[in-house]
C-alpha positions as CSV (number, residue, x, y, z in Angstrom):
1,M,-24.8,-5.2,16.0
2,Q,-26.1,-5.2,12.5
3,D,-28.1,-2.3,11.1
4,N,-30.6,-2.4,8.3
5,D,-28.2,-0.7,5.9
6,S,-25.8,-3.7,5.8
7,T,-23.2,-2.2,8.0
8,I,-21.9,-3.3,11.3
9,Q,-21.1,-1.1,14.3
10,R,-17.8,-2.2,15.8
11,F,-16.4,-0.7,18.9
12,N,-12.8,0.3,19.6
13,G,-12.1,-1.2,23.1
14,S,-9.7,1.5,24.1
15,T,-11.8,4.5,23.3
16,G,-15.2,3.0,23.3
17,R,-16.0,4.8,20.0
18,G,-17.8,2.9,17.3
19,V,-16.7,2.5,13.7
20,R,-19.1,1.7,11.0
21,V,-17.8,-0.9,8.6
22,P,-19.5,-2.8,5.7
23,A,-21.1,-6.1,6.9
24,N,-19.4,-8.1,4.1
25,P,-16.9,-6.0,2.3
26,T,-15.6,-7.5,-1.0
27,A,-11.9,-8.0,-1.6
28,E,-11.9,-5.1,-4.0
29,A,-13.4,-2.8,-1.4
30,I,-10.8,-3.8,1.1
31,V,-8.0,-3.4,-1.4
32,S,-9.3,0.1,-2.2
33,R,-8.8,1.0,1.5
34,L,-5.0,0.2,1.3
35,P,-2.8,3.4,1.4
36,D,-1.6,4.5,-2.0
37,K,2.1,3.9,-1.4
38,P,4.4,1.2,-2.7
39,L,5.4,-0.3,0.6
40,L,3.0,-0.9,3.4
41,T,3.3,-1.9,7.0
42,A,1.4,-4.7,8.7
43,R,-0.7,-2.0,10.4
44,D,-1.6,-0.5,7.0
45,V,-2.9,-4.0,5.9
46,A,-4.6,-4.7,9.2
47,D,-6.4,-1.3,9.1
48,A,-7.7,-2.0,5.6
49,L,-9.1,-5.3,6.8
50,F,-10.8,-3.6,9.8
51,L,-8.5,-5.6,12.2
52,V,-7.7,-4.3,15.7
53,S,-4.4,-6.3,15.8
54,T,-1.7,-6.8,13.3
55,G,-1.3,-10.4,14.4
56,P,-3.1,-12.1,11.5
57,V,-1.0,-10.1,9.0
58,T,2.3,-10.9,10.7
59,D,1.2,-14.6,11.1
60,A,0.6,-14.7,7.3
61,V,4.0,-13.2,6.7
62,D,5.6,-15.8,9.1
63,D,3.8,-18.7,7.4
64,G,4.7,-17.5,3.9
65,S,1.3,-16.5,2.7
66,I,2.5,-12.9,2.3
67,R,6.0,-12.0,1.0
68,A,7.6,-9.3,3.0
69,V,10.9,-7.9,4.1
70,R,11.8,-7.0,7.6
71,V,13.2,-3.5,8.1
72,G,14.2,-3.0,11.7
73,K,11.3,-4.3,13.8
74,Q,8.7,-3.9,11.1
75,Y,7.6,-5.8,8.1
76,R,7.3,-4.0,4.7
77,I,4.8,-5.4,2.3
78,A,4.6,-4.5,-1.3
79,H,1.2,-2.9,-2.2
80,D,0.6,-5.5,-5.0
81,E,1.5,-8.4,-2.6
82,A,-1.0,-7.1,0.0
83,A,-3.7,-6.8,-2.6
84,R,-2.9,-10.3,-3.9
85,W,-3.2,-11.8,-0.4
86,I,-6.5,-10.0,0.4
87,R,-8.0,-11.3,-2.9
88,S,-6.8,-14.8,-2.0
89,L,-8.7,-14.5,1.3
90,E,-11.9,-14.0,-0.6
91,A,-11.2,-16.8,-3.0
92,S,-10.6,-19.2,-0.1
93,K,-14.1,-18.6,1.5
């Protein structure tokens, strides 16, 4: 559902609550949503991209698009690496 103010209402399936997100966020707007810490999880990156699942992020790690290390059962992604990957997504549009 798109509103006149260039935002989209997205719904969280588990809670039924809506979240307002920009209709077409720029890479810089998405990068600014990343937590301010040196190492990020796939969930941190997925949240910045307004993704419900971490699947696209872990798939990018698995195919080599994002460099990451595995600590236990979770990937750790350098903040700069996540920002580089997000910017590359915009460039490939």
